[in-house]
C-alpha positions, 0 to 999 in steps of 0.5 A: 349783543356785541353792540350792547357790550360796545355801548357799555364800554363807551358809557363807562369811558365817557365820564373819565375826563371829568373824573380825572380832572376832578382828582388831578386839580380839584381834590389836589387843591386840598394839598399843594396849590397850583393855578388851576387848583386855586381857580377851581377852588374859587369857582365851583359852579363855573367849573361844573359848567365848564366840565359839563360843556366839554365832557357832556355837551361836546364829547357826548355830542361827538359820540352821538354823531359817530353812533348816529344815536344820542342815547347816552344823555338819557342814561346819564340824566340819571347819573349826572346829578349824583356826580354833581352832588359828590363834586359839590360835597368833595369840593375844598370849599364844601361844608360836608359834615352835616345831617343835611348833606348825609340826607341829600346823598342818601336820597339822591342815590335812591332817586338815581338807582330807581330811575336808572333801573326803570330806564334800563328795564324799559330798554330791556337791559340793552345798552344804547338800544334806541334813542329818545323818540323825541330825538328821533323825530327831530332827526327826521325834522331837521334832516342834514342839519341835525348833526349840528342842531343836535348839539343845542337840542340834545346837549346844551339844553340838558346843561341848562336843566341839569345844572339848574335843578342840581343847584340845591346840592351846591346850596346844601354843601355851602352852609352849616345851618342847623337842621330845621323843620323846613329840612324835614318837610323837604325830606318828606317831599323828596321821599314822597316824590320817589315813592310816587314815581316808583309805583307809577313806573312799575304800574306802567311797566306792568301795563305795557308788558301785559299788552305785549303778551296780549299781542303775542297771542293775538288778543286785543290790547287795553288802550289806556292805563287807568288803574292804580295811580294812573286812575287819578293822574294821567302822568303820575310818574311826571308828578313824582319826578317834579315833587322830587326836584321841588322837594330838593329846592326846599333845602335851598330855599331854607338856606337863603337861596330862593333864586335857585327856584329857576332850576325846578321851574324851568324843568317843570315848564319843559316837562309841561311841554313834553306832556303835551307832546306825549298826549298828542302822540297818544291821540295820533294812535288810532287804536287808543285815540278815542279811549285816551280822549275820554281819559283826558276829560275825566282824569287830572293831568299831573296832580292826582285828583278825584276822577270826573266820572262821565256817563 
């Protein structure tokens, strides 16, 4: 309990440098001008990257090494997009009074609330209970070198992903183009992504809870989840998450910023690699290897599709 409270305080304190800088120099530029404020007003994307580098990459990295646990980045993965959204929206050069902006704000908050709830539920509502299993494996792999390798593997890489996939939020607040059909399609894709990920994660949570209860009474557990959305996709939660980010990209494409494709594309490639790691991990578990191998043969990887029934 004491460790959870300590980690909660850390989680609340770590973003303060960026928040204080924002109100001191970025919001300040709406009034009296100063060299720092003027620079921030002229280079919003560059400033976002600098703040990420100093506050997330460096500070989170130091805290993670002191705690020997890099859990903070997982929690803030669901929060940083909201912070970036409001940074772009409140920036002095922003175009904020549009229907597109209002929709983006509402959808991003819903996305973040859903994913944060799922993360905390998975961690049994304990702050900093554990770090991502991939980081734990890399810790063992790199040994003594992990303290500095973690800066690149855990934090700098996340800057590329998060800044990249949030670029459409900058595009949304850089244009007053009227609402159109592509904005409606983007909104529908984002909503569909949130809903699919929500139901997939709830079904997975129910499955894991049921197996834990079976273990407690000494009964055999179910090796694979093949009900609900998981009957048609091996990773429907990943599919829903990708649909959300690609839907968000449609806003940028519609606003004449097709180059922002780089964000969701890199993120999808990374998630593809994570999918491979997850499936390898499942096949290494003797109690579910055979069942999961069969599940792979008859079920689509990401995109929900009809099953290939094997008799």
